[in-house]
BABA-431330 format. One record per residue: residue number from 1; y, z, x of N, C-alpha, C in turn. Coordinates in pm, 1 decimal, padded with zeros to 6 digits, always signed. Example, Ala and Ser with C-alpha at 12.3 -4.5 7.8 and 13.67 -1.06 7.14 Angstrom:
// residues 2
rec resi=1, n.c2=-00569.0, n.c3=+00780.0, n.c1=+01319.0, ca.c2=-00450.0, ca.c3=+00780.0, ca.c1=+01230.0, c.c2=-00330.0, c.c3=+00780.0, c.c1=+01320.0 .
rec resi=2, n.c2=-00225.0, n.c3=+00708.0, n.c1=+01285.0, ca.c2=-00106.0, ca.c3=+00714.0, ca.c1=+01367.0, c.c2=+00003.0, c.c3=+00787.0, c.c1=+01290.0 .
END
This chain:
// residues 119
rec resi=1, n.c2=-02321.8, n.c3=-02182.1, n.c1=+00215.4, ca.c2=-02334.3, ca.c3=-02039.6, ca.c1=+00189.7, c.c2=-02193.8, c.c3=-01980.4, c.c1=+00179.0 .
rec resi=2, n.c2=-02163.9, n.c3=-01914.2, n.c1=+00069.0, ca.c2=-02030.7, ca.c3=-01857.9, ca.c1=+00051.7, c.c2=-02022.1, c.c3=-01718.4, c.c1=+00114.7 .
rec resi=3, n.c2=-01904.1, n.c3=-01659.9, n.c1=+00108.5, ca.c2=-01877.7, ca.c3=-01532.7, ca.c1=+00176.3, c.c2=-01962.6, c.c3=-01418.7, c.c1=+00121.3 .
rec resi=4, n.c2=-01986.7, n.c3=-01419.2, n.c1=-00008.0, ca.c2=-02066.9, ca.c3=-01312.2, ca.c1=-00067.8, c.c2=-02210.6, c.c3=-01317.8, c.c1=-00017.1 .
rec resi=5, n.c2=-02266.1, n.c3=-01437.0, n.c1=-00007.4, ca.c2=-02402.6, ca.c3=-01450.8, ca.c1=+00043.4, c.c2=-02413.3, c.c3=-01403.6, c.c1=+00188.0 .
rec resi=6, n.c2=-02312.5, n.c3=-01434.4, n.c1=+00267.0, ca.c2=-02311.5, ca.c3=-01389.9, ca.c1=+00406.9, c.c2=-02305.2, c.c3=-01237.9, c.c1=+00412.5 .
rec resi=7, n.c2=-02220.8, n.c3=-01177.1, n.c1=+00330.8, ca.c2=-02209.0, ca.c3=-01032.2, ca.c1=+00327.2, c.c2=-02339.5, c.c3=-00967.3, c.c1=+00282.9 .
rec resi=8, n.c2=-02400.9, n.c3=-01018.9, n.c1=+00178.7, ca.c2=-02527.7, ca.c3=-00964.4, ca.c1=+00129.3, c.c2=-02635.4, c.c3=-00976.4, c.c1=+00236.0 .
rec resi=9, n.c2=-02636.5, n.c3=-01086.3, n.c1=+00307.2, ca.c2=-02734.5, ca.c3=-01104.4, ca.c1=+00414.0, c.c2=-02712.8, c.c3=-01001.6, c.c1=+00525.6 .
rec resi=10, n.c2=-02587.7, n.c3=-00971.7, n.c1=+00559.6, ca.c2=-02558.5, ca.c3=-00871.5, ca.c1=+00662.1, c.c2=-02601.3, c.c3=-00732.7, c.c1=+00616.0 .
rec resi=11, n.c2=-02576.6, n.c3=-00700.0, n.c1=+00490.1, ca.c2=-02617.6, ca.c3=-00569.9, ca.c1=+00436.8, c.c2=-02769.4, c.c3=-00559.2, c.c1=+00436.5 .
rec resi=12, n.c2=-02838.3, n.c3=-00663.8, n.c1=+00393.9, ca.c2=-02985.2, ca.c3=-00663.2, ca.c1=+00393.7, c.c2=-03040.7, c.c3=-00645.1, c.c1=+00534.8 .
rec resi=13, n.c2=-02980.0, n.c3=-00710.6, n.c1=+00631.0, ca.c2=-03022.8, ca.c3=-00697.0, ca.c1=+00770.3, c.c2=-03001.3, c.c3=-00554.5, c.c1=+00819.4 .
rec resi=14, n.c2=-02887.8, n.c3=-00494.0, n.c1=+00785.0, ca.c2=-02859.1, ca.c3=-00356.6, ca.c1=+00825.2, c.c2=-02960.2, c.c3=-00260.3, c.c1=+00765.3 .
rec resi=15, n.c2=-02988.4, n.c3=-00274.7, n.c1=+00635.8, ca.c2=-03082.7, ca.c3=-00184.6, ca.c1=+00569.1, c.c2=-03222.6, c.c3=-00200.5, c.c1=+00628.3 .
rec resi=16, n.c2=-03262.4, n.c3=-00323.4, n.c1=+00656.8, ca.c2=-03394.6, ca.c3=-00345.9, ca.c1=+00714.6, c.c2=-03403.9, c.c3=-00291.8, c.c1=+00857.0 .
rec resi=17, n.c2=-03295.6, n.c3=-00300.3, n.c1=+00930.7, ca.c2=-03296.7, ca.c3=-00256.8, ca.c1=+01070.3, c.c2=-03284.6, c.c3=-00105.1, c.c1=+01081.7 .
rec resi=18, n.c2=-03202.8, n.c3=-00042.4, n.c1=+00997.4, ca.c2=-03176.9, ca.c3=+00101.6, ca.c1=+01005.4, c.c2=-03193.3, c.c3=+00168.7, c.c1=+00868.5 .
rec resi=19, n.c2=-03313.3, n.c3=+00174.6, n.c1=+00814.5, ca.c2=-03327.9, ca.c3=+00233.5, ca.c1=+00680.2, c.c2=-03292.7, c.c3=+00381.9, c.c1=+00674.5 .
rec resi=20, n.c2=-03324.2, n.c3=+00457.8, n.c1=+00778.5, ca.c2=-03292.7, ca.c3=+00600.5, ca.c1=+00773.4, c.c2=-03142.6, c.c3=+00624.7, c.c1=+00782.2 .
rec resi=21, n.c2=-03072.3, n.c3=+00544.1, n.c1=+00860.8, ca.c2=-02927.6, ca.c3=+00557.6, ca.c1=+00868.8, c.c2=-02864.1, c.c3=+00523.7, c.c1=+00734.9 .
rec resi=22, n.c2=-02914.2, n.c3=+00420.9, n.c1=+00669.8, ca.c2=-02864.7, ca.c3=+00383.9, ca.c1=+00537.8, c.c2=-02892.6, c.c3=+00494.8, c.c1=+00437.3 .
rec resi=23, n.c2=-03012.2, n.c3=+00552.8, n.c1=+00445.9, ca.c2=-03050.3, ca.c3=+00657.3, ca.c1=+00351.2, c.c2=-02967.9, c.c3=+00784.0, c.c1=+00370.7 .
rec resi=24, n.c2=-02958.6, n.c3=+00832.9, n.c1=+00493.0, ca.c2=-02891.5, ca.c3=+00960.0, ca.c1=+00518.9, c.c2=-02740.5, c.c3=+00947.5, c.c1=+00534.5 .
rec resi=25, n.c2=-02691.6, n.c3=+00831.2, n.c1=+00569.1, ca.c2=-02548.4, ca.c3=+00814.0, ca.c1=+00586.6, c.c2=-02476.5, c.c3=+00759.5, c.c1=+00465.4 .
rec resi=26, n.c2=-02552.5, n.c3=+00697.5, n.c1=+00374.1, ca.c2=-02487.5, ca.c3=+00635.6, ca.c1=+00258.7, c.c2=-02550.3, c.c3=+00675.8, c.c1=+00124.9 .
rec resi=27, n.c2=-02680.2, n.c3=+00662.7, n.c1=+00111.2, ca.c2=-02744.1, ca.c3=+00685.5, ca.c1=-00018.6, c.c2=-02736.1, c.c3=+00832.2, c.c1=-00059.6 .
rec resi=28, n.c2=-02776.7, n.c3=+00923.8, n.c1=+00029.6, ca.c2=-02769.1, ca.c3=+01065.0, ca.c1=-00007.8, c.c2=-02625.4, c.c3=+01109.6, c.c1=-00034.1 .
rec resi=29, n.c2=-02528.1, n.c3=+01076.2, n.c1=+00052.5, ca.c2=-02389.6, ca.c3=+01115.0, ca.c1=+00019.8, c.c2=-02338.7, c.c3=+01055.0, c.c1=-00111.6 .
rec resi=30, n.c2=-02379.1, n.c3=+00933.3, n.c1=-00142.8, ca.c2=-02338.2, ca.c3=+00873.9, ca.c1=-00270.0, c.c2=-02399.6, c.c3=+00951.0, c.c1=-00386.9 .
rec resi=31, n.c2=-02526.8, n.c3=+00985.7, n.c1=-00376.4, ca.c2=-02594.3, ca.c3=+01064.9, ca.c1=-00479.8, c.c2=-02526.1, c.c3=+01200.6, c.c1=-00496.9 .
rec resi=32, n.c2=-02498.6, n.c3=+01267.7, n.c1=-00385.7, ca.c2=-02433.5, ca.c3=+01399.1, ca.c1=-00391.5, c.c2=-02291.7, c.c3=+01387.4, c.c1=-00447.4 .
rec resi=33, n.c2=-02224.7, n.c3=+01277.5, n.c1=-00419.4, ca.c2=-02090.4, ca.c3=+01256.3, ca.c1=-00473.8, c.c2=-02094.3, c.c3=+01240.7, c.c1=-00625.3 .
rec resi=34, n.c2=-02192.8, n.c3=+01167.1, n.c1=-00675.2, ca.c2=-02207.5, ca.c3=+01153.3, ca.c1=-00819.9, c.c2=-02234.5, c.c3=+01288.1, c.c1=-00885.1 .
rec resi=35, n.c2=-02318.0, n.c3=+01369.3, n.c1=-00822.3, ca.c2=-02345.3, ca.c3=+01503.3, ca.c1=-00875.1, c.c2=-02219.6, c.c3=+01589.8, c.c1=-00871.7 .
rec resi=36, n.c2=-02140.7, n.c3=+01577.8, n.c1=-00764.5, ca.c2=-02020.1, ca.c3=+01659.4, ca.c1=-00750.0, c.c2=-01916.5, c.c3=+01624.3, c.c1=-00856.0 .
rec resi=37, n.c2=-01908.1, n.c3=+01499.0, n.c1=-00893.0, ca.c2=-01811.7, ca.c3=+01456.5, ca.c1=-00994.9, c.c2=-01840.2, c.c3=+01526.7, c.c1=-01127.3 .
rec resi=38, n.c2=-01968.2, n.c3=+01544.1, n.c1=-01159.7, ca.c2=-02005.4, ca.c3=+01605.5, ca.c1=-01286.3, c.c2=-02012.3, c.c3=+01757.3, c.c1=-01282.2 .
rec resi=39, n.c2=-01996.0, n.c3=+01817.0, n.c1=-01165.9, ca.c2=-02002.9, ca.c3=+01963.2, ca.c1=-01157.6, c.c2=-01866.7, c.c3=+02024.7, c.c1=-01190.0 .
rec resi=40, n.c2=-01869.0, n.c3=+02152.9, n.c1=-01221.7, ca.c2=-01744.3, ca.c3=+02223.2, ca.c1=-01255.5, c.c2=-01669.7, c.c3=+02272.0, c.c1=-01131.6 .
rec resi=41, n.c2=-01736.4, n.c3=+02277.1, n.c1=-01017.6, ca.c2=-01677.1, ca.c3=+02329.1, ca.c1=-00894.6, c.c2=-01593.2, c.c3=+02220.9, c.c1=-00826.1 .
rec resi=42, n.c2=-01461.8, n.c3=+02243.1, n.c1=-00807.5, ca.c2=-01378.7, ca.c3=+02142.1, ca.c1=-00741.1, c.c2=-01399.9, c.c3=+02137.2, c.c1=-00590.0 .
rec resi=43, n.c2=-01461.7, n.c3=+02239.9, n.c1=-00531.9, ca.c2=-01482.2, ca.c3=+02240.7, ca.c1=-00387.1, c.c2=-01578.0, c.c3=+02132.2, c.c1=-00340.9 .
rec resi=44, n.c2=-01682.2, n.c3=+02105.6, n.c1=-00419.1, ca.c2=-01774.7, ca.c3=+02000.5, ca.c1=-00378.1, c.c2=-01711.5, c.c3=+01862.1, c.c1=-00392.6 .
rec resi=45, n.c2=-01621.2, n.c3=+01846.2, n.c1=-00488.5, ca.c2=-01547.1, ca.c3=+01719.3, ca.c1=-00498.3, c.c2=-01465.9, c.c3=+01695.7, c.c1=-00371.6 .
rec resi=46, n.c2=-01398.7, n.c3=+01800.6, n.c1=-00325.5, ca.c2=-01317.6, ca.c3=+01790.8, ca.c1=-00204.2, c.c2=-01404.5, c.c3=+01761.0, c.c1=-00083.3 .
rec resi=47, n.c2=-01519.2, n.c3=+01827.1, n.c1=-00073.6, ca.c2=-01609.1, ca.c3=+01804.8, ca.c1=+00040.3, c.c2=-01653.7, c.c3=+01659.7, c.c1=+00046.7 .
rec resi=48, n.c2=-01694.8, n.c3=+01604.7, n.c1=-00067.8, ca.c2=-01747.3, ca.c3=+01468.1, ca.c1=-00064.4, c.c2=-01636.4, c.c3=+01365.3, c.c1=-00050.8 .
rec resi=49, n.c2=-01520.1, n.c3=+01389.5, n.c1=-00105.5, ca.c2=-01407.8, ca.c3=+01298.6, ca.c1=-00083.6, c.c2=-01368.9, c.c3=+01298.2, c.c1=+00064.2 .
rec resi=50, n.c2=-01369.1, n.c3=+01415.7, n.c1=+00124.7, ca.c2=-01339.1, ca.c3=+01426.6, ca.c1=+00267.0, c.c2=-01444.6, c.c3=+01353.9, c.c1=+00350.0 .
rec resi=51, n.c2=-01571.7, n.c3=+01366.5, n.c1=+00310.7, ca.c2=-01678.5, ca.c3=+01293.7, ca.c1=+00381.4, c.c2=-01651.9, c.c3=+01144.0, c.c1=+00379.7 .
rec resi=52, n.c2=-01616.7, n.c3=+01090.1, n.c1=+00263.7, ca.c2=-01597.8, ca.c3=+00945.3, ca.c1=+00253.8, c.c2=-01475.4, c.c3=+00898.3, c.c1=+00332.6 .
rec resi=53, n.c2=-01372.5, n.c3=+00980.8, n.c1=+00340.4, ca.c2=-01255.6, ca.c3=+00945.3, ca.c1=+00422.4, c.c2=-01295.3, c.c3=+00940.1, c.c1=+00569.7 .
rec resi=54, n.c2=-01366.0, n.c3=+01042.4, n.c1=+00615.2, ca.c2=-01410.4, ca.c3=+01045.6, ca.c1=+00754.9, c.c2=-01508.2, c.c3=+00932.0, c.c1=+00782.2 .
rec resi=55, n.c2=-01598.9, n.c3=+00906.0, n.c1=+00689.6, ca.c2=-01694.6, ca.c3=+00796.2, ca.c1=+00703.8, c.c2=-01621.5, c.c3=+00662.3, c.c1=+00718.3 .
rec resi=56, n.c2=-01518.5, n.c3=+00641.4, n.c1=+00637.3, ca.c2=-01442.9, ca.c3=+00516.1, ca.c1=+00642.9, c.c2=-01369.9, c.c3=+00501.3, c.c1=+00777.0 .
rec resi=57, n.c2=-01305.2, n.c3=+00608.3, n.c1=+00821.2, ca.c2=-01234.6, ca.c3=+00602.5, ca.c1=+00949.7, c.c2=-01333.7, c.c3=+00578.8, c.c1=+01063.4 .
rec resi=58, n.c2=-01446.7, n.c3=+00648.5, n.c1=+01059.2, ca.c2=-01550.3, ca.c3=+00630.6, ca.c1=+01160.7, c.c2=-01601.6, c.c3=+00487.1, c.c1=+01160.5 .
rec resi=59, n.c2=-01622.6, n.c3=+00429.2, n.c1=+01043.7, ca.c2=-01671.9, ca.c3=+00291.3, ca.c1=+01034.4, c.c2=-01571.2, c.c3=+00191.5, c.c1=+01090.2 .
rec resi=60, n.c2=-01443.3, n.c3=+00215.1, n.c1=+01065.2, ca.c2=-01340.1, ca.c3=+00126.9, ca.c1=+01118.4, c.c2=-01337.2, c.c3=+00133.4, c.c1=+01270.7 .
rec resi=61, n.c2=-01341.1, n.c3=+00254.9, n.c1=+01324.1, ca.c2=-01340.4, ca.c3=+00271.5, ca.c1=+01469.7, c.c2=-01466.8, c.c3=+00211.7, c.c1=+01531.1 .
rec resi=62, n.c2=-01579.2, n.c3=+00233.4, n.c1=+01466.5, ca.c2=-01705.7, ca.c3=+00179.6, ca.c1=+01516.3, c.c2=-01703.5, c.c3=+00026.2, c.c1=+01518.4 .
rec resi=63, n.c2=-01647.5, n.c3=-00034.7, n.c1=+01415.8, ca.c2=-01638.7, ca.c3=-00181.0, ca.c1=+01412.1, c.c2=-01546.0, c.c3=-00234.1, c.c1=+01520.6 .
rec resi=64, n.c2=-01435.2, n.c3=-00165.8, n.c1=+01541.3, ca.c2=-01340.0, ca.c3=-00210.1, ca.c1=+01643.5, c.c2=-01396.3, c.c3=-00194.5, c.c1=+01784.4 .
rec resi=65, n.c2=-01481.0, n.c3=-00095.7, n.c1=+01803.4, ca.c2=-01537.1, ca.c3=-00068.1, ca.c1=+01936.2, c.c2=-01683.1, c.c3=-00110.1, c.c1=+01945.1 .
rec resi=66, n.c2=-01721.6, n.c3=-00211.9, n.c1=+01872.3, ca.c2=-01863.2, ca.c3=-00249.1, ca.c1=+01865.5, c.c2=-01920.2, c.c3=-00289.6, c.c1=+02001.1 .
rec resi=67, n.c2=-01840.2, n.c3=-00349.3, n.c1=+02086.4, ca.c2=-01890.0, ca.c3=-00388.3, ca.c1=+02218.7, c.c2=-01920.5, c.c3=-00263.9, c.c1=+02302.2 .
rec resi=68, n.c2=-01833.1, n.c3=-00164.8, n.c1=+02294.8, ca.c2=-01856.6, ca.c3=-00040.5, ca.c1=+02369.6, c.c2=-01973.4, c.c3=+00038.1, c.c1=+02312.2 .
rec resi=69, n.c2=-01984.7, n.c3=+00037.2, n.c1=+02179.9, ca.c2=-02091.7, ca.c3=+00111.8, ca.c1=+02112.9, c.c2=-02228.9, c.c3=+00058.6, c.c1=+02153.5 .
rec resi=70, n.c2=-02238.7, n.c3=-00071.0, n.c1=+02174.4, ca.c2=-02367.6, ca.c3=-00130.5, ca.c1=+02209.4, c.c2=-02419.0, c.c3=-00082.8, c.c1=+02344.9 .
rec resi=71, n.c2=-02332.8, n.c3=-00028.8, n.c1=+02427.3, ca.c2=-02372.8, ca.c3=+00019.7, ca.c1=+02559.5, c.c2=-02412.5, c.c3=+00167.2, c.c1=+02559.5 .
rec resi=72, n.c2=-02392.5, n.c3=+00239.0, n.c1=+02451.2, ca.c2=-02423.8, ca.c3=+00381.8, ca.c1=+02445.7, c.c2=-02572.6, c.c3=+00398.6, c.c1=+02415.9 .
rec resi=73, n.c2=-02646.2, n.c3=+00463.5, n.c1=+02508.8, ca.c2=-02789.3, ca.c3=+00483.3, ca.c1=+02482.2, c.c2=-02810.7, c.c3=+00581.6, c.c1=+02366.8 .
rec resi=74, n.c2=-02910.8, n.c3=+00554.9, n.c1=+02286.6, ca.c2=-02946.8, ca.c3=+00637.8, ca.c1=+02171.3, c.c2=-02831.4, c.c3=+00650.7, c.c1=+02072.1 .
rec resi=75, n.c2=-02749.1, n.c3=+00548.5, n.c1=+02062.4, ca.c2=-02634.6, ca.c3=+00553.9, ca.c1=+01971.7, c.c2=-02679.4, c.c3=+00574.5, c.c1=+01827.9 .
rec resi=76, n.c2=-02787.6, n.c3=+00511.1, n.c1=+01789.0, ca.c2=-02837.9, ca.c3=+00524.7, ca.c1=+01652.3, c.c2=-02862.2, c.c3=+00671.2, c.c1=+01618.0 .
rec resi=77, n.c2=-02927.9, n.c3=+00744.9, n.c1=+01707.2, ca.c2=-02958.8, ca.c3=+00885.5, ca.c1=+01681.3, c.c2=-02833.4, c.c3=+00972.0, c.c1=+01685.4 .
rec resi=78, n.c2=-02740.2, n.c3=+00937.8, n.c1=+01772.9, ca.c2=-02613.5, ca.c3=+01010.9, ca.c1=+01777.8, c.c2=-02534.7, c.c3=+00991.3, c.c1=+01648.8 .
rec resi=79, n.c2=-02531.5, n.c3=+00868.8, n.c1=+01600.6, ca.c2=-02459.2, ca.c3=+00839.8, ca.c1=+01476.9, c.c2=-02525.8, c.c3=+00909.0, c.c1=+01358.0 .
rec resi=80, n.c2=-02656.4, n.c3=+00903.1, n.c1=+01351.0, ca.c2=-02728.6, ca.c3=+00967.9, ca.c1=+01242.4, c.c2=-02703.7, c.c3=+01118.4, c.c1=+01243.9 .
rec resi=81, n.c2=-02709.0, n.c3=+01179.0, n.c1=+01361.2, ca.c2=-02682.3, ca.c3=+01322.7, ca.c1=+01373.6, c.c2=-02539.6, c.c3=+01356.1, c.c1=+01333.0 .
rec resi=82, n.c2=-02445.0, n.c3=+01272.2, n.c1=+01373.9, ca.c2=-02304.9, ca.c3=+01294.1, ca.c1=+01338.7, c.c2=-02284.3, c.c3=+01287.0, c.c1=+01188.2 .
rec resi=83, n.c2=-02343.4, n.c3=+01188.5, n.c1=+01122.3, ca.c2=-02326.7, ca.c3=+01174.0, ca.c1=+00977.4, c.c2=-02388.3, c.c3=+01291.6, c.c1=+00902.0 .
rec resi=84, n.c2=-02504.4, n.c3=+01337.7, n.c1=+00947.0, ca.c2=-02564.9, ca.c3=+01454.7, ca.c1=+00881.9, c.c2=-02479.1, c.c3=+01577.8, c.c1=+00905.8 .
rec resi=85, n.c2=-02426.1, n.c3=+01591.8, n.c1=+01027.6, ca.c2=-02337.6, ca.c3=+01705.9, ca.c1=+01057.8, c.c2=-02214.1, c.c3=+01703.5, c.c1=+00967.5 .
rec resi=86, n.c2=-02164.7, n.c3=+01584.8, n.c1=+00935.0, ca.c2=-02045.8, ca.c3=+01575.2, ca.c1=+00850.3, c.c2=-02066.0, c.c3=+01638.9, c.c1=+00714.0 .
rec resi=87, n.c2=-02182.8, n.c3=+01621.7, n.c1=+00654.6, ca.c2=-02200.6, ca.c3=+01671.7, ca.c1=+00517.9, c.c2=-02293.2, c.c3=+01791.7, c.c1=+00504.7 .
rec resi=88, n.c2=-02354.9, n.c3=+01835.2, n.c1=+00610.2, ca.c2=-02447.8, ca.c3=+01947.9, ca.c1=+00598.5, c.c2=-02373.6, c.c3=+02072.5, c.c1=+00549.2 .
rec resi=89, n.c2=-02428.6, n.c3=+02143.8, n.c1=+00451.7, ca.c2=-02359.1, ca.c3=+02259.6, ca.c1=+00392.9, c.c2=-02326.9, c.c3=+02372.0, c.c1=+00491.3 .
rec resi=90, n.c2=-02404.3, n.c3=+02386.4, n.c1=+00596.1, ca.c2=-02376.6, ca.c3=+02495.6, ca.c1=+00689.7, c.c2=-02268.1, c.c3=+02460.5, c.c1=+00790.3 .
rec resi=91, n.c2=-02238.0, n.c3=+02331.9, n.c1=+00807.9, ca.c2=-02135.5, ca.c3=+02293.1, ca.c1=+00905.6, c.c2=-02009.4, c.c3=+02237.5, c.c1=+00841.0 .
rec resi=92, n.c2=-02024.7, n.c3=+02159.3, n.c1=+00734.6, ca.c2=-01911.7, ca.c3=+02092.7, ca.c1=+00668.9, c.c2=-01821.1, c.c3=+02026.2, c.c1=+00772.6 .
rec resi=93, n.c2=-01882.8, n.c3=+01946.8, n.c1=+00857.1, ca.c2=-01812.1, ca.c3=+01881.5, ca.c1=+00965.9, c.c2=-01703.8, c.c3=+01785.1, c.c1=+00921.0 .
rec resi=94, n.c2=-01716.2, n.c3=+01728.5, n.c1=+00802.7, ca.c2=-01613.9, ca.c3=+01635.8, ca.c1=+00753.8, c.c2=-01478.9, c.c3=+01705.5, c.c1=+00741.7 .
rec resi=95, n.c2=-01479.8, n.c3=+01829.4, n.c1=+00697.0, ca.c2=-01355.4, ca.c3=+01906.2, ca.c1=+00685.5, c.c2=-01297.7, c.c3=+01932.8, c.c1=+00824.3 .
rec resi=96, n.c2=-01384.3, n.c3=+01963.8, n.c1=+00920.4, ca.c2=-01339.8, ca.c3=+01988.8, ca.c1=+01057.7, c.c2=-01275.5, c.c3=+01864.2, c.c1=+01116.9 .
rec resi=97, n.c2=-01341.2, n.c3=+01749.8, n.c1=+01102.0, ca.c2=-01288.4, ca.c3=+01624.4, ca.c1=+01156.6, c.c2=-01159.8, c.c3=+01583.9, c.c1=+01085.2 .
rec resi=98, n.c2=-01158.0, n.c3=+01598.9, n.c1=+00953.8, ca.c2=-01039.1, ca.c3=+01560.0, ca.c1=+00878.4, c.c2=-00918.5, c.c3=+01645.7, c.c1=+00915.6 .
rec resi=99, n.c2=-00935.2, n.c3=+01777.7, n.c1=+00913.4, ca.c2=-00820.6, ca.c3=+01865.7, ca.c1=+00939.8, c.c2=-00779.0, c.c3=+01864.8, c.c1=+01085.9 .
rec resi=100, n.c2=-00873.0, n.c3=+01846.2, n.c1=+01177.3, ca.c2=-00839.6, ca.c3=+01851.1, ca.c1=+01318.7, c.c2=-00801.9, c.c3=+01718.9, c.c1=+01381.1 .
rec resi=101, n.c2=-00853.4, n.c3=+01607.3, n.c1=+01326.2, ca.c2=-00831.7, ca.c3=+01477.4, ca.c1=+01390.1, c.c2=-00754.1, c.c3=+01380.6, c.c1=+01301.3 .
rec resi=102, n.c2=-00801.7, n.c3=+01357.9, n.c1=+01180.9, ca.c2=-00742.8, ca.c3=+01252.6, ca.c1=+01096.8, c.c2=-00611.4, c.c3=+01296.1, c.c1=+01034.1 .
rec resi=103, n.c2=-00608.5, n.c3=+01412.8, n.c1=+00974.2, ca.c2=-00489.3, ca.c3=+01458.3, ca.c1=+00900.7, c.c2=-00363.1, c.c3=+01462.7, c.c1=+00986.7 .
rec resi=104, n.c2=-00368.1, n.c3=+01515.9, n.c1=+01110.3, ca.c2=-00244.6, ca.c3=+01518.9, ca.c1=+01190.5, c.c2=-00186.2, c.c3=+01380.5, c.c1=+01220.8 .
rec resi=105, n.c2=-00272.1, n.c3=+01278.3, n.c1=+01226.3, ca.c2=-00222.3, ca.c3=+01143.5, ca.c1=+01253.6, c.c2=-00174.8, c.c3=+01071.2, c.c1=+01127.7 .
rec resi=106, n.c2=-00234.6, n.c3=+01101.3, n.c1=+01014.7, ca.c2=-00201.5, ca.c3=+01030.8, ca.c1=+00890.9, c.c2=-00086.0, c.c3=+01097.3, c.c1=+00816.9 .
rec resi=107, n.c2=-00078.0, n.c3=+01228.1, n.c1=+00821.1, ca.c2=+00020.9, ca.c3=+01303.9, ca.c1=+00744.5, c.c2=+00165.2, c.c3=+01260.4, c.c1=+00770.8 .
rec resi=108, n.c2=+00206.5, n.c3=+01233.0, n.c1=+00895.1, ca.c2=+00345.3, ca.c3=+01191.7, ca.c1=+00916.7, c.c2=+00382.7, c.c3=+01059.8, c.c1=+00847.2 .
rec resi=109, n.c2=+00284.3, n.c3=+00976.5, n.c1=+00816.8, ca.c2=+00311.5, ca.c3=+00848.0, ca.c1=+00753.1, c.c2=+00307.2, c.c3=+00853.6, c.c1=+00601.1 .
rec resi=110, n.c2=+00270.7, n.c3=+00968.1, n.c1=+00547.6, ca.c2=+00264.6, ca.c3=+00984.0, ca.c1=+00402.7, c.c2=+00397.2, c.c3=+01037.4, c.c1=+00351.9 .
rec resi=111, n.c2=+00427.0, n.c3=+01013.0, n.c1=+00227.1, ca.c2=+00550.3, ca.c3=+01062.3, ca.c1=+00167.2, c.c2=+00549.0, c.c3=+01213.2, c.c1=+00154.5 .
rec resi=112, n.c2=+00665.1, n.c3=+01273.0, n.c1=+00139.8, ca.c2=+00674.8, ca.c3=+01418.4, ca.c1=+00131.1, c.c2=+00610.6, c.c3=+01473.3, c.c1=+00004.5 .
rec resi=113, n.c2=+00602.6, n.c3=+01394.6, n.c1=-00101.5, ca.c2=+00543.2, ca.c3=+01443.3, ca.c1=-00225.6, c.c2=+00391.7, c.c3=+01457.8, c.c1=-00215.2 .
rec resi=114, n.c2=+00328.2, n.c3=+01395.5, n.c1=-00115.7, ca.c2=+00184.1, ca.c3=+01405.2, ca.c1=-00102.7, c.c2=+00139.7, c.c3=+01502.6, c.c1=+00006.0 .
rec resi=115, n.c2=+00233.8, n.c3=+01571.1, n.c1=+00069.7, ca.c2=+00195.5, ca.c3=+01661.6, ca.c1=+00177.5, c.c2=+00147.4, c.c3=+01797.0, c.c1=+00129.2 .
rec resi=116, n.c2=+00177.2, n.c3=+01831.6, n.c1=+00005.1, ca.c2=+00129.0, ca.c3=+01958.6, ca.c1=-00049.2, c.c2=+00004.4, c.c3=+01931.5, c.c1=-00132.2 .
rec resi=117, n.c2=-00090.4, n.c3=+02022.1, n.c1=-00122.4, ca.c2=-00215.8, ca.c3=+02005.3, ca.c1=-00194.9, c.c2=-00199.9, c.c3=+02048.1, c.c1=-00340.0 .
rec resi=118, n.c2=-00261.8, n.c3=+01971.6, n.c1=-00428.8, ca.c2=-00257.9, ca.c3=+02005.1, ca.c1=-00571.1, c.c2=-00343.9, c.c3=+02125.6, c.c1=-00598.1 .
rec resi=119, n.c2=-00303.6, n.c3=+02207.1, n.c1=-00693.0, ca.c2=-00384.1, ca.c3=+02323.4, ca.c1=-00733.5, c.c2=-00455.4, c.c3=+02295.2, c.c1=-00863.2 .
END
């Protein structure tokens, strides 16, 4: 079995085990991102790009702390709630997490030409 088959098997197991998490944490945001790309409003592009950055950072941290995560009761529901909070239109939590947590740590390592936002 090669590496791709192992990866596909892991993805299939994840989808079978947590279909709602896959649907609300990945499929809907991907669908909304495709819609945002074709819209004229640049704000929704920023929202969904920010969601994917936060999602990626969260996934990296979750993978690194997988032993600790397994001990948290109701972690599945907490994660699902967190992911919905990230993209829900009334909260826009991804922007909150990005500007308050991720950006201050990443910005010092970026070049000076990328610190100003494009208009």
